[in-house]
C-alpha positions in Angstrom: 14.5 0.2 22.8 14.0 0.3 18.6 17.2 2.0 16.8 16.3 5.2 15.1 17.1 3.5 11.9 14.5 1.2 12.2 12.0 3.5 13.5 12.6 5.5 10.1 12.2 2.3 8.1 8.8 1.0 10.0 7.3 4.9 10.0 8.1 4.6 6.1 6.4 1.3 5.8 3.1 2.6 7.6 3.2 5.9 5.7 3.8 4.4 2.1 1.0 1.7 2.9 -1.6 4.2 4.1 -0.7 6.5 1.0 -1.3 3.5 -1.5 -4.5 3.0 0.6 -5.7 6.5 0.1 -4.9 6.4 -3.4 -6.6 3.4 -4.2 -10.1 4.9 -2.3 -9.5 7.9 -4.7 -9.3 5.0 -7.6 -12.8 3.7 -6.3 -14.4 7.2 -6.5 -13.4 8.0 -9.5 -14.5 4.9 -11.2 -17.5 5.3 -9.2 -17.9 8.5 -11.1 -17.2 7.2 -14.5 -13.6 9.0 -14.6 -11.8 5.9 -15.8 -8.6 7.9 -16.7 -8.4 9.3 -13.2 -9.1 6.1 -12.0 -6.1 4.6 -13.3 -3.8 7.3 -12.8 -4.8 6.9 -8.9 -4.2 3.1 -9.1 -0.9 3.6 -10.5 0.0 6.1 -7.6 -1.5 3.2 -5.4 0.9 0.9 -6.7 3.9 3.1 -6.7 3.4 3.6 -2.8 3.1 0.1 -2.5 6.5 -0.5 -4.0 8.0 2.3 -1.5 6.2 0.2 1.2 7.6 -3.2 0.1 11.2 -1.4 -0.4 10.8 -0.5 3.3 10.0 -3.9 4.3 12.7 -5.6 2.0 14.9 -3.5 4.0 13.9 -5.1 7.1 14.1 -8.5 6.1 17.4 -8.1 4.3 18.9 -6.8 8.1 17.3 -9.8 9.6 18.6 -12.3 7.0 22.0 -11.0 7.2 22.0 -11.6 11.2 21.0 -8.5 12.4 18.7 -8.8 15.4 16.5 -6.1 16.5 13.4 -6.3 18.8 10.0 -6.9 17.2 7.8 -4.1 18.7 4.1 -3.5 18.5 4.8 -0.7 15.9 6.5 -3.1 13.6 3.7 -5.4 13.6 1.3 -2.1 13.0 3.6 -1.4 10.1 3.4 -4.8 8.6 -0.7 -5.1 9.1 -0.8 -1.7 7.5 0.9 -3.2 4.5 -1.0 -6.4 4.5 -4.1 -4.4 4.2 -3.0 -2.0 1.4 -2.3 -4.9 -0.7 -5.7 -6.5 0.2 -7.6 -3.4 -0.5 -5.8 -2.7 -3.7 -6.8 -6.0 -5.1 -10.5 -5.1 -4.0 -9.9 -1.7 -5.8 -8.8 -3.5 -9.0 -12.1 -5.6 -9.0 -14.4 -2.8 -8.2 -13.0 -0.6 -10.7 -13.6 -3.4 -13.2 -17.2 -3.6 -12.2 -17.7 0.2 -12.5 -16.3 0.0 -16.0 -19.0 -3.0 -16.9 -22.0 -1.1 -15.3 -20.7 2.7 -17.0 -19.5 1.5 -20.4 -22.4 -0.2 -22.9 -21.8 -3.3 -24.7 
């Protein structure tokens, strides 16, 4: 059975990764509407959430590196999947914002 401390960290990883992805989607929507100031603001919020998710992940990695063993559960794998998807998605969001800027802003 997973320790409550690790469960809290894993849930934080899922939550912050999901928040990052949601802010990323809001950034794309704002760029699509030509509101680049709001788009950049949402992207910054997404990055802040991504940092929080990375901190949660680093905590788990540090525990393991220091010799603390714990069972790898499906929930932990799910959390890692959320983080990796959020990272990939935010990379794509940045590219889409650049495209919208080129489409919406005359040379």
